[in-house]
C-alpha positions as CSV (number, residue, x, y, z in Angstrom):
1,I,0.2,-0.2,0.0
2,L,1.1,3.5,-1.1
3,D,0.5,6.6,0.7
4,E,2.2,9.5,-1.4
5,L,0.6,13.0,-2.0
6,V,1.2,14.3,-5.6
7,K,2.7,17.3,-6.1
8,F,0.5,20.3,-7.6
9,D,1.6,23.0,-10.7
10,E,2.2,25.7,-9.4
11,E,-0.7,27.2,-12.3
12,V,-3.4,24.9,-10.2
13,E,-5.6,26.7,-8.2
14,V,-7.3,24.0,-5.7
15,V,-10.4,25.6,-4.5
16,S,-10.8,23.0,-1.3
17,Y,-8.9,19.8,0.0
18,L,-11.9,18.6,1.7
19,T,-10.4,18.5,4.5
20,P,-13.0,16.9,7.1
21,L,-13.1,14.3,4.1
22,T,-9.7,13.7,3.5
23,G,-7.2,14.9,6.3
24,L,-5.6,17.1,3.3
25,T,-4.1,20.8,3.7
26,A,-2.4,23.0,2.2
27,E,0.4,22.8,4.0
28,R,0.7,19.2,3.4
29,C,0.1,19.0,0.0
30,Q,3.1,21.7,-0.7
31,S,5.5,20.3,1.4
32,E,8.7,19.0,0.4
33,A,7.4,15.4,1.0
34,T,5.0,15.4,-2.2
35,K,6.2,14.3,-5.4
36,S,5.1,14.6,-9.4
37,L,2.8,12.2,-11.4
38,S,5.3,10.5,-12.7
39,E,7.5,9.7,-9.9
40,I,4.5,8.3,-7.7
41,A,3.8,6.7,-11.0
42,D,7.2,5.4,-11.6
43,L,7.0,4.1,-7.5
44,V,3.4,2.5,-8.3
45,R,5.3,0.2,-11.3
46,S,8.4,-0.4,-9.4
47,H,5.7,-2.6,-6.9
48,L,3.3,-4.6,-9.3
49,G,4.6,-7.1,-11.3
50,E,3.3,-8.2,-14.3
51,G,0.7,-10.6,-12.6
52,A,-0.4,-8.0,-10.1
53,V,-4.2,-7.3,-10.3
54,L,-5.7,-3.5,-9.4
55,V,-8.7,-3.1,-7.2
56,G,-10.0,-0.2,-6.3
57,Q,-13.3,2.0,-7.0
58,S,-13.6,3.5,-10.5
59,V,-9.9,2.7,-10.9
60,K,-9.9,2.8,-14.8
61,H,-9.4,6.6,-13.6
62,D,-6.1,5.9,-11.8
63,I,-4.7,3.2,-14.1
64,D,-5.4,6.1,-17.2
65,W,-3.6,8.7,-14.8
66,L,-0.9,6.9,-13.2
67,D,-0.6,5.7,-17.2
68,L,-0.2,2.1,-16.4
69,K,-0.3,-0.3,-19.1
70,M,-1.9,-3.8,-19.0
71,G,-0.3,-6.5,-20.1
72,T,2.8,-4.5,-19.2
73,D,2.8,-2.9,-15.8
74,F,0.2,-5.3,-14.4
75,A,-2.5,-8.3,-15.8
76,D,-5.8,-6.5,-15.5
77,Y,-7.8,-5.0,-12.7
78,V,-11.0,-5.5,-10.8
79,D,-13.4,-2.3,-10.6
80,I,-15.7,-2.5,-7.3
81,A,-17.9,0.5,-8.5
82,R,-19.2,-2.0,-11.5
83,I,-20.0,-4.6,-8.5
84,F,-22.3,-2.4,-6.3
85,R,-23.7,-1.0,-8.7
């Protein structure tokens, strides 16, 4: 399990961090501990194997954002949003 924060581009204006729901704050999201999206994608890839199965809610969005490739970075995925429709 990874727990990382993505560094926003400076031109991105965050309207709300939804702190009561997410626990995120501006200070935390702008700290030196944040990583670029490409750094996080590389980190995710390093933890996956070609036989990995990704499970998540609307996980296809995450796969697209991280530019992961089925058959290369992972074997398959299960979208629990489809299960509970």
